[in-house]
N, C-alpha and C positions, 0 to 999 in steps of 0.2 A: 505494499500500499504504499509507504515514506517512498519507495523508488517512483512506483509511477505518477504520484505526485508531486516528487522533486521534476521529470520529465516534462510534466506540463506547464509544471511553473517557468523551467528554460525556457518554452520551447514560446512561453508566454511575452517571457519579456527579450525571446530574441539571441536568447547567446550564443553566440558559434561556440565550434573546440575551443578548450584550454581558455573559454575566458568565466570566470565564477561567478555564482550568483551573488549581490549584496545579503552578509549576512542579515541585517535582518526580515530579509527575507525567507530565506532559508529557513529563523527561527519560527517564522509565521508559518513555511507548510511542515512543520514538527509541530511542532500546535496542537494543526487543524491535523496532520493523519493519528497523532493521540486522538485526537475527540472524535473522529470520524469511525476507528477503530468502534469506539467503546460503544456508538451507535448500534455500528453494526451486530455487534455483540445480544445489546439487545435486539435487535430485531432480529439477528437468528432461533431459524423452532428446535431447531438440535442441541443446544444450549439453554440450560434455568439459571437464569442469569443477577436470579432477584437476592439471593445470600450469596455468593463464590466473587467476590472479586480479589482482584490479580493485582500482586505492585508491578512498574518496568524501571529497572534503570539501563539505557543506550548509551552507547557513546557514534557519533558521526563524523565520518575522516574525512576534513572537505579540502580537494584538489590541492596543490601543491606549495600553500604557504603553510603547510603544519597546523594547521587548522583543527581542532576538533570540541564538536559540539556535544556535553552531555545534555540527559534529557529526562530528565525525574519521572517517577508516579508512586508516592508510597514513600517505603523505608528500605526497598534492597540502598545499594550504596554504590559512588564510585569513590578511588582512592586513587590518589599519584605520588610514589616516591620521587624525594628529588634529591640531589647531590650538594650536602653543604658542605662551605669550607670546614678544614679542620680545629677547629675550636676548644678540640678538649670535650666536649658533647657526648654524654654517654646513653642521650634518647634513639638515638639514629641507629643504624646495622651498617654495618663495614658489606658492601656489593661481593658477589661469586667472585666477582675476575678482577679487585681489588682498588675499583675506578673511585672510591668516595667512602663517604657515608652516606645512607641514605633516610630524609625524614618523612612522613608520611602528611598531604594535608587530602583537604577534604574536597572532591568536586562536583557533590551534594549536600543538600539537610536533606534528612527525615524529615519526612512529611505524619507528624505524630503528633498529639494530645499534648507528650511535652513542650512543644514549640508554644508562647505565648501567642504570636499571631497568627497561628493553626487552632488551636482554645476560641480566639474569639470570632475569626469568623466565620467554624461548625457552630457555637452559640448562636450566631446572629439570624441562620436557620432553625430556633427551636432546641435543637438537639438539645444532650445533655451530657457533659463527661465528668464520668465520673469509676471507679475503679470496682472490679468487679467483686469487692470485701464491700464498696461501700454503698455498693446497690442490693446483698447479703445481708446492710445492717451492720456487717459487723465492724466499719469503725467510721468516725461520724464524717460528716459531710461542709464542707464549709462554705455556709450561705451565701457567705461575701465577695470572694473571691474570682465571680466571672466580672460583677463591678473595677475588682482592685485590677481584672486582667485589660479591661477599658482604657484604665485609668493611665496605667502605666503604659499598655503601648503606645497612646496619646502624646507620650512625655509628662504625666501629669504625679503630682506624688511625690515631690522633694528629689534627693541622692538617690531612691530607691526609681525614681520616678524616668531615666535615660529613660530614650526610643529602643535604645536596642535593645534586640532579644537576648532571652540568657539562654544559654544551651547548656541540653541538659539537666534541664530544672525538674526538680524529681514531687508529685503530686503523691505518692504515696511511697515513701524511704520502704517501707514490705519486699519492695518488687514487685508488686503486682501495676500494670500498668496503667495510664488515667484511657480509656477509650472512651467509643462515640455512641450515644444511646439513645431510641425514638425516643422524644413527650410521651408518645402515649404505651409503652411496653417497653421489654429487656430485650429489644434486639435495635440493630444490628450486633453492637458490641467487638466492630472494629477497633485495636488497636494503631491502627494509621488516619489518617485523615484526607486520604486521594488514596484510589483504584481506578481498572481497568473496568469494567463490565462484573460494575455491584448497583444495579438497582433499585433495590429500596438504601442503601446510605446511601446515594445518590440528592435522593431525597433529604435528606443532613446537609449538605454538603460535600460530600464525598465525591467528590466529583475526577476526570481525565485528565484534568489539563495540566501539563507537566509543567513547572520550571526544569529553568537551560540555563546553561553555561559555556558558550563560545569563548576562548582562548586559544593561544600559538603554541605549540612546545617549542623548548626550549632547549640549550643540548643538555640542562641540566638534572631534565624529568628525565628518567630508564625507567621505571613499573606501572602502569598504570592494572589497576584493579576494579571490577567489577562483578558485585556479590548479590546475594540476597540475603537480608535481612539473620535469620540463620546463623552465618557465620560470623558474624559481630552482637550475636548475642552476652562470648562469653570472652569475646579478642576484641582489643580494642585497631583502630587503625593500621597507628604502628607497630602491632604486634605481626599483621597479618604481613606489612612491610619488610618487616624482619624478617619473618618466615619464608617470602619469597625472596628476597635476597644471598642465601643462599645458593642461591638456585641460580647456572647456566640455561636451563629446560625449562620455559613458563609451563609443561604441561608435567613437570615434575613440580612445582611451584602449587602451582591451583592439587595437587594430591594433599601435602603434602600441608595443607593450608585447611581440606577437606577434612584431613585426616582427627587432627589437631583440635575441631571445632568435633567435631563428630566425637571424641573421649568427652570433651569436657561438656555436652548433652545429656550424656551415659552418668559421670560423675553427677552431674548436678539436678539431673530431671529425672522425672518416670517417663519420657517418650523426645524427642527431636523431633526439629523444626527445618522444612525443607531450607539442604544450602548445595547451595550452584556457586563458580562463580567464573567467571576470565580473565587470562591474567594476561598482561601483554607488554613484551618485556622489548623496548625502546632502546637501537642497537647505536643511532646516533640522528643529529637532527641537522642538519644544513641549512642552517639559520642565523644569523645574530642579530635579528630587530627582540625593540621591548616584546616584555606580556604584556599582550591586549586582553583584554577582557569585557564581556557583557552581556547580558541577564538581561532574563524578561520572565516577569513573574517574582521576583525576590526583591527585601528591605533593606540590603545593602550592597555594598559594591564591587561584584565578582573580582574585581581587579587586585582587589586586597588578598585574597583565598591565599594567594604564592605570598611565599616569604620575601622577602626587599632585597636583596644581594648587597645593598648599599650600607643595611643594617640601621635602618632610620628609623628614628623617634617617633613617639606621638601619636599619633592613628593607625600607620604603619604593625606601630606595636602591639598596637589594639586587636586591628584584623586580621595579626598573624595568628593569635589566639583562638581566633571566630575556625582559620584555618585547623588548627591542631586539634582543634575537640571535636568533641561529637553530639548530634542533636536526644541522644537516647543514652542513659548512663547503662556502665557493660554489667554486667552482672558480677557478683562477687561469692554468691554465697549458694547452695543449696538452696530447691525449693518447698514450700510447706510438702505436699504432696512428697517428694522423694526424705526429705524428713519422715515424714509416719512411716511410711515404708518400712524405713532402716532401723524406727523403732518398736517397729510391728517385730521386726527377724529376730532383735536381741528377744525380744518377749515369747520369740518361740520357744528357745530353750536349743534350737537347730545349730545355732554359732557356736563354732569353736576354732581358736590360733589356725592361723596357715603355715607357723612356720614351727617353734622349736620349743612356744611355753617359756619364752626368760626374763625371766621378773629385770626390772625397772633398777634395781638395784646391785642386782647383781649384773648389770652390761659394763661393758668396758671398751669403751670409745676408742681407746686406745688402739683397745687391738684391733680395730679397722684401718686403721691408718695404711695406705699405700700409695708410692707415688705415681702420679699422669706422665706422661708425655702432654707436652704445649699441644701438642696435637690431640690426644685424649680428649684433656682441658675445654681442646675449643670445642668438638663433637657434644660434652657435655652439657659446652653453655651457649649451643644451638639448641639442643633440644628443650632447655628452662628456661628459658630466652620468653617466651611469651606463658610460662606459668604464672595463675595469681599469688601461689606461695613463695615466688623466689622474686618478685617485682621489687621486694624494699628490704634486701637482706645489701649487708654491706661487700667489703669487695674479700674482711681477713672471712668474714662468716662463709664466705664463698668457696672462698680457697681453702675452709673447714672440710665442705662439702664435697669439695674435691676429692679431699683426700681420702675423707668416708666411705666412699663411693664402693659398694663389691664390685668387684667385677665376677662376672655368671659366665661359663660355658655351657650350653641345653644343646638335650638329644633332642631330635623332632619326636615329634607325640609325646614329649613331656608338660607337665602338666605344670604350668608358674601360679594359679591363681585358681580357688574354686572359688565358682559361685556360696556364699555364704557364709564363707568359713571370714572372722576376724580380720583385716590385713594389717602387714605393718612394715610392708615394705614401700615403696613406690618406684618404677623401675622405668629404664631409657631402652629401646630398641637401637644399638650399637648396627646388628648386624642379622640377620635373616625376615622371614615369615612367623609371624604367630595371630593365632584367629580367635574371634570374641564369639561368645558363645552364650545365651541365658535361655534358661530353664523358666517357663512359665509360671507364674503363683499359684502351686498347688497342685505342681505335674513333678511323677518322679524321673528320674533320669532312671528308666529305662533298660536303655542302652546302650548307659553307661560315655555317650558322645557328649554330656553336658550342655545340651538344649540345639536351638536354632542357631544356627551360624548369621552374625550381625554383619558383625565386618571385620577385617584383615587390615593387620599394621605387617606395615613394608619397609622393615629396616634396613642402609644404602651406607655401605662408608664413602663408596663412588659416585652416589650420586646426594651426597650428604642430606642423604634423609633418615632422619632420629625420632622416631613418633614418643613416643612417653603412654604411660597410664597409669594405674595404682596414687594418681596423685589424693585421693581423699583419706589414703592412711595415716599420712603425715597430719593430718588438721585432726582427726576421727579414730578413732576405737569401734567405725562398724563393721554390718557385713560386708562382702563384696557383692556387688551387683549384677558380677557375670563372671565366667573363667575364661580365663587365657591356655591357649595349647600353643603348644612351638606345634607348625606346617614342617619345619626345618629345621635342620640342625642353623643353631644361630648364640650372639651372645650377645649377655645383654650388662648392665651396670642396676645395681641396685643402691639405696639406700630406704637405711629402717629408720621409721619411725622416733627410734629414743635419742639417737646420734644427730634425727632432724632438731627434735626439743633439743639436744644439749646446748646443740650449737646456737640458736635460735632464741634462749632462753628470757632471755631480757626482755626480747620483743616480743613474746606470747608470753610476761610475766601475769596479763592481765590484772589491770589496775582496780579495778573496780572492783572484781570479785575476789581480787584479797583485802580488799578496805570492809568489803561484807562476811569472806573470812572469820575476822577478825574479831566480829561482833557476837562470835560462838565459843563458850566459856574452852572450849578442849582446845582450838588451837589460839587461844593467845599468850601460851605462854613461848610458842615460835619465832622464832628469830628470823631473821630477813630474809636470809640464803632458804630457810626450813618452811616457810609460809612461799617464796621463790619455788620451793619444787613442789609444793600442796599442788601449788592453781596450774603447776605445769598440765596439770593428770586434766584436769575439766575438760570435758567435751561439750561443744554444743548440739541442740535440738530447736526445733521449733513446733509451735503449736498452735491452734487452730482452736478461736473462741467458741468454747464450748465441750471442746476436749479433755478426758478427763487422764491428767498428768500421773493422782497416786491413788490408791483408795483405802481408807478408811479399816485395820484390820488383815490388809495387806502384810505380808515378811516384806519386808523392807534390801532394796539391796543400797541406796544412792541420796545424795542428801541432793539441795537442787536450790537454785541462786536466779531469779529473775533480773533479766539485764533491765536494767532501764530503760522506759518507753511499755513493759511490760503490765500487765495486771491480772492477778489469779483469786477467787474466794479461796477457803479454807474451810469446810463444816468440817465440827465437831460431833457426836451422836448423847455424848455424858450418859451412858443406861436410859432411864424411862425419860431425863428429862425434856426440858428444848434444843432442842440444836443450838449450838452455841456458831456465830458465824462469824471469820474473821476478814476482811479485803486485805490483798497483800499487793503491793507495788515494784519498782525497780531496788534494783541489793537487798529485796529480802529474801528468808532463807525458809525452809521447808525441808522436813526432812530430820533433823538430827537427833530426831529420838533413836533413830533405828543407830546412832556412835556411841549410846550408852555400854554401860560394861558389856558381858559377854555373851554370845551360842546369836542366839533368832529374836531382833523383832520389827514388830510389828506398827509401819503409819496412823501416826492417833488420828487422824485424818484426809477427807476425800476433801483431795484439792484439782480445780479447775481453771480452764483459763478462761478468763471475764473478754480479753483482745488478744489478737495474732500478738503472740509471744515469743522470747524466743529466753532460755536459760541452759544457763554454765549447769549438768552436772557433776556429778563429783562419787564415784563408786566407794562401798566401803570396803573392798580388801582393799583399792591402792589409799584407802585415809589407815588401816591395820600396819600397809606398807612402812608411808613416812612414821609410825607413831614404833616401829619396829625398829627401822634404821633413827630413830631418836634416840630411842634406849640404850642401844648399843654404842653409840656416839656419847652416851653420857657414863657408861659404866665404861667407856676408855677413858674420859678426864678422870673418875675414881681414881681409877687404877697408873 
């Protein structure tokens, strides 16, 4: 359709071979093509487009001027990786061919309710902007938000009233995205504000008119990525460019990004989203012209999307921040559904340790020390670059992580991870193929295969491909969500959770949780080192409103601390008298009764979450271990 309409437009303009169509006309034709495509979808008898919208991201390469036009409908995304001066910046990734360091810049803006201008536009049609939790009454609705958005967009409201749009603005800090809803019912619930082929949502302003950006490529432009929103759910723009920069083949770069994204979906969610990607390597640009850009449908100057090579200050610095950021927050935590599933697996009693069952007090981190070559360190660094848990480690911590990574030679058919076992290692594939198998809930592994094959990790030193799996084991004592089996002989690097915890102990000290723990009598005598060790055993879990966390009379095995922002209700029956009810909030603890005395202890109250809450969990067995170490240390000191 676009090719046809461009050809017709050229004929109308009377352009001959080699003559270029004016940029404004190109953008006009592209916009019309999107709108016409949307109309054709509405008119098709073979397509039910009532609730079936799709997003679109595309690029049109124009003529001999190395000009590209990016066309965006929805929340798929275009990103460009540009070489920067060697200024010690650590955010960029070195390219595989050694041509420099790349930094990621957005070529499109996600059209979602996270954007204030899109929220205002959608609300003006009468639509509502709410998260699912707000729709279900689990979270409060800000009645003044619509009026505040209008004023801020218009530049009113003092210091906060700047007309610039605030990127990455979160409405629901719990991670549930804001969605578009009809004023007459709980539909359609789209998390994007523009789409193709969505008839019902279109009545609420979710239309198919694209935002269009045109700019000329420069010699600094090296990588262009077009990808669906599933790629960017857990990966930042910079992470995607970092991964691509390791390769000389764009197909291998695509495979690596898709594999990394898929692994993160498996770790943090019970489902996966569409993960589609195109990667373009720009081998060279024959032009010395300055960067030029023009935009249709945006509220800011798209020329500011590119970093100023001159390092100018003022407005340029502000626009660089826009280009480097995203319009939708990157998720860093598991979903509520995933957390519930893990808690259910724990309570089922089927989980066992997947290795030796070594106690942390007996763990000797120095026994893992083994020197790595610079080449091996580089491969490990490439593998962990995009991982959330490694993003804020210091250089000293990074070197220690290299040192404690355990080399593992594996044979074809060897099980690396079994679904349902409690994980304590994170793995990097240095070489070899490893399949991911998942056994559906409630099914037995009758044939011993591990369930359905859903993915294959391909590690290759020659292709610079080093996927990883098991990241959650570094943060949570949680059952594995899938089995990993070696398809070929191979080589892995493994990082033990105890080693990771010791290396990052100060960062993971959980200051708020430590403050809450000090309120409990049994921990008041702990010194700072002992309290830090105790806090390192804490694991996070999420609960939805109405979830029962513990029941009165059940045998207790864990102490709970409510993180700030959460709330619970504790109800104690106390025999035949009226129930005693207590409201609990951030930093409050419950379950401490199980720590008193020996033997089994029961919970004295039933505790239910009254809002979506995140809790720290401290297991009784870990407390006993810490207390035992404390007594041993005291005995040695007395001797």
